[in-house]
N, C-alpha and C positions, 0 to 999 in steps of 0.2 A: 042287318041293321038292328034287329031286336037283340041279337047277341052282343053287339057293341054297346048298346044302351045298358044291357044288364051288367056288363063288365064295368062300365063307368059308374053305375049305381053302387056296385060292390066296392069299388075303389073309394068312392066318396064316403060310404059307410065306414070303411076301414080307417080312413083318416080321421073322421069324427070320433070314432071309438077310441083311437089312439090318443087323441087330445083329451078326451074325457077321462081316460085311465090315468094320465099324467096329473090332471087336476084333482082327481079323486085321491091320488097318493098324497098330494100336498094337503088336501083337506084333512085326511086322516092324521098326517104328521102334525098339523096345526092343532087338531083336536086333542092329540096326545100331549102336546106341550101345554095346552091350556089346562088339561086335567091334572098336570103335574103341579099346578099352583105356582107359588113363588119359587123360582129356580136360581141356581148359581152354576154357571158353565165355565169351565176352564178351557182356554183355547190357545192355539198358536196362529199368529197372523203372518202371512208371507206377502211382502210388497216390495216391488222393484229390487229384487235380488237379496233383500234382507228379511229377517224374521224376528219376531218378538213374542213373548208369552204374556198372558194376562187372564182376566176373568170378567164376566159380565153377570150382574145380578138383575133379574127381571121380575117385575110385578106389574102385570098387564102392560100398559103403555109406558110405565116408568122404568128407568134403568140407570145403572151406574157401571161404567167401563173403566177398569183399572189396568193400565199398561205399564205400571211402574213409575216412569217419569212423567206420565200424562194420565190424568183422571178426568172423566167426564160424567157429570150428573145430569139427569133429566127427570123432572117431576111431572111430566105430562104437559107442561106449558113453558117453563124456563129451563135453559141449559147453561150450566157452568162448566168451563173447561180450564183445568189447572195444569200449568206447565212448570214442572219443578226447576228446570234449567234456568228460567228467568224469573221465578217466583211471581207469576202473574196469573190472574184468573179473568177470563173473558166471559161476560154474561150476555146471552142473546135469547131471543124468542124465535126459535128455528121454524122453518117451513116444514111441511110434511116430507118433502123430498130430502131436506137436510137431515131430518131424523132417520129416514130410511137409509141414508148413506152412513150414518153413525152406528146404527143398530143392525148387526149382521143377521138378526132373527126377525127383522121387519117383514120378511116374506109372509109372516102370519097373516098379513092383510094385503100387502102390495101386489102379490101375484095375481089377485083377482082384478086389478085395475092396471091397464097399460101393458100387459104382457100376454103372449100366447105361449101355451105350455105343450111340450111334446116329450115322449119318452126318449131317453138316451141309451147308452150302453150299460146295462145292469150286470152285476156279478152275482155270485152265489150268496153274498152277504149284504149287498146294497142295491137299491134301486137308484137310477139316475134320471132326473127330470131337468130338461133344458127350457129355460124361460127366455124368450126373445122379446126385447123391449120394443114398444111402439114409439112413435114420435113423441118426445117430451118425457119419456120415462127416465128415472134416475140412472139406469144402467142399460147398456146395449144388450147385454146377455148376462144371465145368472144361471149357473149350473149347481143344482142341489143334489147331493148324494144322501140317501136316507137309509139308515140301518133297518134291515128287514125285520129283525126280531124286536127291537125297541121302538121303532118308528120315529126315533129322534134323528134330526139332521146330523150327519157326521162330518161332511165337508161342504162348504159353500164357496164357490168361485164367482167373483163379480167382475165384469168387464165394463169399464166406463165408456162414455162416448168418445174419449180420446185414447182408447185402447189400453188404459192402465188396468192391470189385472191384480186383484186382491184375493188371496185364498185364505180361508179361515177353517182350521181343523179343530174339531171338538175333542178335547182330551179327557174331560170329566163332566159329569152331570149329576147335580144334587137337586132333588125336588122337595116340595113342601117345606121350604125355608121360611123362617120367621124374621121379618125385617122391622126395624123401628121406624117411626114416622119420618125421621130425618135422614134415613139412608140414602134417599135420592135427591138430596139437596146439599149444596156446598155449605160447610160450617166454618165460618171465619175463625172461630176459637181454635180449630185444629191446624190452621195455617196462618198464624199471627203476622208473619212477615210478608205474606202475599199481597201484591197490589191488585185491587179489584177494578177492572175496566168494564164499565157498563156500556154495551153497544146496542142496547134496545132503543 
């Protein structure tokens, strides 16, 4: 009986340590990104059999995502989404979940709420952390691959509650960027023909 109890205690300790190790990896990656200051990340997004390239500029909670035909600005409160094909800009005040779905690097904060973390299959160059969403989480599962030498996320794969899978691969990373005040806001002067639809 004592032997069985000891084995169970060791197993429980191993599971807890495993989860802590995964969370610690994310903590270190998040800290590295924060230390990088304002960043610009070039990426490729794969969704439903197609792929597109773009970039994201980050300044704390603010961001702008440029996918060529679609540009999204978020200044920490208001979001503007411009679609070139129909020359239209939708203005919204998004929820935290909506922001998390738009910003592939939102795991800087959301992995601490609504997710359980565990280690996945790591390689010689990358760690893998698997985040399983609890009820009400924006994603059912998020898999984050972290470069061992830079500590930057290299691949993020997100699975929605409807099993739609989005994969984002980081192609370039520039840190300590200098952005102007209007970088994260839609400027009508740059898109004079766009129709602005205020959905707030």
